[in-house]
C-alpha positions in Angstrom: 98.6 -47.8 -48.8 96.3 -46.1 -46.2 92.8 -45.1 -46.8 90.7 -41.9 -45.4 87.7 -42.1 -43.3 84.6 -40.3 -44.8 82.8 -40.5 -41.7 79.9 -39.8 -43.3 77.3 -37.9 -41.1 73.5 -38.6 -39.5 71.9 -36.6 -42.4 73.5 -37.9 -45.1 73.3 -41.1 -43.9 69.2 -40.2 -44.0 69.3 -39.7 -47.6 71.2 -42.6 -48.6 68.6 -44.9 -45.7 66.2 -43.0 -44.5 64.6 -46.4 -42.7 67.7 -46.8 -40.2 65.7 -43.8 -38.1 62.8 -45.4 -38.1 62.1 -44.7 -34.2 59.5 -47.5 -34.2 58.7 -50.9 -35.8 55.8 -51.3 -38.7 52.6 -51.9 -37.2 51.7 -55.1 -39.4 55.1 -56.7 -37.0 53.8 -58.5 -33.8 53.8 -57.5 -31.1 56.3 -60.3 -29.8 58.5 -58.4 -32.3 61.3 -56.9 -30.3 62.4 -53.1 -31.9 65.8 -52.8 -32.4 66.3 -49.3 -33.1 69.8 -49.1 -35.7 70.5 -45.8 -33.9 71.1 -46.6 -30.7 73.9 -50.0 -32.6 75.3 -47.1 -34.4 76.3 -44.3 -31.5 77.5 -47.4 -30.0 80.2 -48.9 -32.3 80.8 -45.1 -33.0 82.0 -44.7 -29.6 84.4 -47.0 -30.4 85.3 -45.3 -33.1 83.8 -46.9 -35.9 82.4 -44.8 -38.1 79.8 -45.4 -41.5 81.5 -44.9 -44.6 78.6 -46.0 -46.8 74.4 -47.0 -46.0 72.5 -48.7 -48.3 68.4 -49.6 -48.1 66.6 -52.5 -50.1 64.3 -51.1 -52.5 60.5 -51.3 -51.7 57.8 -51.7 -54.4 54.2 -51.4 -54.3 52.1 -50.6 -51.0 55.3 -52.0 -49.1 56.7 -50.6 -45.8 58.3 -47.3 -46.5 61.1 -45.9 -44.2 61.2 -49.7 -42.3 62.6 -52.0 -44.6 66.3 -53.7 -44.8 69.3 -51.3 -44.2 73.0 -52.1 -44.7 75.8 -49.8 -43.0 79.1 -50.0 -43.6 81.5 -49.3 -41.0 85.6 -48.7 -41.1 87.6 -47.4 -37.9 91.1 -45.6 -38.1 93.6 -48.5 -36.9 96.4 -49.7 -37.9 95.6 -53.5 -36.7 92.9 -52.9 -38.8 94.7 -51.7 -42.3 96.4 -54.9 -44.1 98.0 -52.6 -47.0 96.4 -53.3 -49.7 93.6 -54.0 -47.4 91.9 -52.3 -45.1 89.2 -54.2 -41.9 85.6 -53.1 -42.1 82.2 -54.2 -41.1 78.6 -54.4 -41.9 75.8 -54.1 -39.8 72.3 -54.7 -41.2 69.1 -54.3 -39.8 65.2 -53.7 -40.8 62.3 -52.7 -38.9 59.9 -54.9 -41.1 60.2 -58.3 -40.1 62.3 -58.3 -43.1 65.9 -59.3 -41.7 66.9 -60.2 -38.2 70.0 -57.7 -36.9 73.1 -58.7 -38.3 77.0 -57.5 -38.5 79.0 -58.8 -40.6 83.1 -58.5 -40.2 84.2 -58.0 -43.9 87.5 -56.8 -45.9 87.5 -53.5 -48.4 90.1 -53.5 -51.1 90.9 -50.2 -52.2 93.0 -51.3 -55.4 89.4 -51.9 -57.3 87.2 -50.4 -54.4 85.1 -53.1 -53.3 84.2 -54.7 -49.9 84.1 -58.8 -49.3 82.5 -60.7 -46.5 84.0 -62.8 -44.5 81.9 -66.5 -44.2 81.0 -67.4 -40.6 82.9 -70.3 -40.0 85.7 -68.9 -40.0 85.1 -65.1 -38.5 81.2 -65.9 -36.8 79.2 -63.4 -37.2 75.7 -61.6 -35.4 72.6 -62.9 -36.3 69.7 -61.5 -34.1 66.5 -62.2 -34.5 63.9 -59.7 -33.4 62.4 -61.6 -30.8 63.0 -61.1 -26.9 66.7 -60.3 -26.9 67.1 -56.7 -25.9 69.1 -54.0 -27.2 71.8 -54.3 -24.5 71.9 -57.9 -26.0 72.7 -56.9 -28.7 75.2 -54.2 -28.5 77.2 -56.7 -26.3 77.5 -59.0 -28.7 78.4 -56.6 -31.3 80.8 -55.3 -29.3 82.6 -59.0 -29.0 83.0 -59.4 -32.7 84.4 -56.4 -33.3 87.0 -56.3 -31.0 88.6 -59.7 -32.5 88.7 -58.3 -36.2 92.5 -57.6 -36.3 92.6 -61.8 -36.3 91.1 -61.5 -40.1 95.0 -59.9 -41.1 96.7 -63.2 -41.1 94.2 -64.8 -43.1 95.0 -62.1 -46.3 98.3 -62.9 -45.4 98.1 -66.6 -45.9 95.7 -66.2 -48.9 99.1 -64.1 -50.3 101.6 -66.9 -49.5 99.0 -69.6 -52.1 100.7 -69.5 -55.4 98.1 -70.9 -57.6 99.1 -72.1 -61.5 96.7 -71.6 -64.8 95.1 -74.3 -64.0 94.4 -73.6 -60.4 92.8 -70.6 -61.0 90.4 -71.9 -64.1 88.9 -74.8 -61.2 88.8 -71.6 -59.0 86.4 -69.5 -61.0 84.6 -72.4 -62.4 83.4 -73.2 -58.7 82.9 -70.0 -58.5 80.3 -69.5 -61.4 78.3 -72.9 -59.7 77.9 -70.3 -56.9 75.6 -68.0 -58.7 74.1 -70.4 -61.6 73.3 -73.9 -62.1 76.7 -76.1 -63.3 77.0 -75.7 -67.1 73.9 -73.0 -67.4 76.6 -69.5 -66.5 76.2 -67.8 -69.7 80.1 -66.7 -68.9 83.1 -68.6 -69.5 85.6 -69.5 -65.9 88.3 -67.5 -67.9 85.9 -64.2 -67.8 86.1 -64.2 -64.2 90.2 -63.7 -64.4 90.0 -60.5 -66.2 92.2 -58.2 -64.5 91.4 -54.5 -64.8 93.9 -53.4 -63.2 97.6 -54.1 -64.3 98.3 -54.7 -60.2 96.3 -57.4 -60.0 97.6 -59.2 -62.6 98.6 -61.6 -59.9 99.1 -65.8 -59.0 98.5 -65.9 -55.6 94.7 -66.6 -54.1 94.0 -63.8 -52.7 94.7 -61.9 -55.8 92.5 -64.6 -57.9 89.9 -64.3 -55.1 89.5 -60.4 -55.4 88.9 -60.6 -59.3 86.6 -63.1 -59.3 85.1 -61.5 -56.8 85.4 -58.1 -58.7 84.0 -59.4 -61.7 80.5 -61.5 -59.9 79.6 -59.0 -58.2 79.8 -56.0 -60.8 78.9 -57.7 -64.1 79.2 -56.1 -67.1 80.6 -59.4 -68.2 79.1 -60.6 -72.2 78.1 -64.0 -72.6 75.8 -65.7 -74.2 72.5 -67.8 -73.0 71.2 -70.9 -73.7 69.6 -70.3 -76.3 73.0 -68.6 -77.8 71.2 -65.0 -77.1 74.2 -62.3 -76.2 73.6 -61.1 -73.2 76.0 -59.4 -70.1 75.7 -60.0 -66.6 74.2 -58.0 -64.1 75.5 -56.1 -61.0 74.6 -57.5 -57.7 72.7 -54.8 -55.9 71.0 -56.9 -53.3 71.9 -56.2 -50.2 71.3 -60.2 -48.9 72.6 -62.0 -52.3 75.9 -59.7 -52.0 76.5 -60.9 -48.4 75.3 -64.7 -49.6 77.6 -65.0 -52.3 80.6 -62.7 -50.3 80.5 -65.5 -48.1 80.4 -68.0 -50.1 83.5 -67.3 -51.9 85.5 -66.6 -49.1 84.5 -70.2 -48.3 85.3 -71.6 -51.8 88.9 -69.6 -51.5 90.0 -70.7 -48.3 89.4 -74.3 -49.2 92.8 -73.4 -51.5 95.1 -72.4 -48.7 97.2 -75.1 -47.3 
């Protein structure tokens, strides 16, 4: 299965996340703060064929620094080595201009069937996280290109996951541990089996890769009905925070890797 890359123009990106195009840091940052322009990094990655396909920025409450807040750009490249059949390797660029976030570049995987993005754990692939203190834009660009050139290695890990079969007991065990990544032990409003719900017939497979995808989709998107500790009906919420989404995804990836023989 191939995926068409519909690259976003700068005008489209500006509508989705204006903070990408800040030309200087917010006035509240210190003199030691190094401004790392997202647009410069983006254009450099574009020159290597990594094209932006999605963008968003964090909400700002009250009198917060609008136009400088944390933002994230998803990038993909038209390369057969990055096509995993039912998924495609992608990258996530995160930055801010108000000291709310370091510059980050994460490796990720986009699953075509359920249109969800998975983030790869740092221990598996590495990531870039550069503070806005004393690092030049050239340092950021160099580190970014080093990471993206190694992206094709992720394909082998996905193939390993597809080769690991999980019986019902192991799937429920995986789902139970996944719940504890979001809620304290015993305090989740839903049951482990609910995370194993498949939303498409093709996802009803018992290998680790498909089990991981079902759990990830249900945790991130929410919408599962359950009951609170006081026995009130509730529904799990979608995770929309950039930071929470990235962190939970990476923890899920680490958990999935622990099931690879």
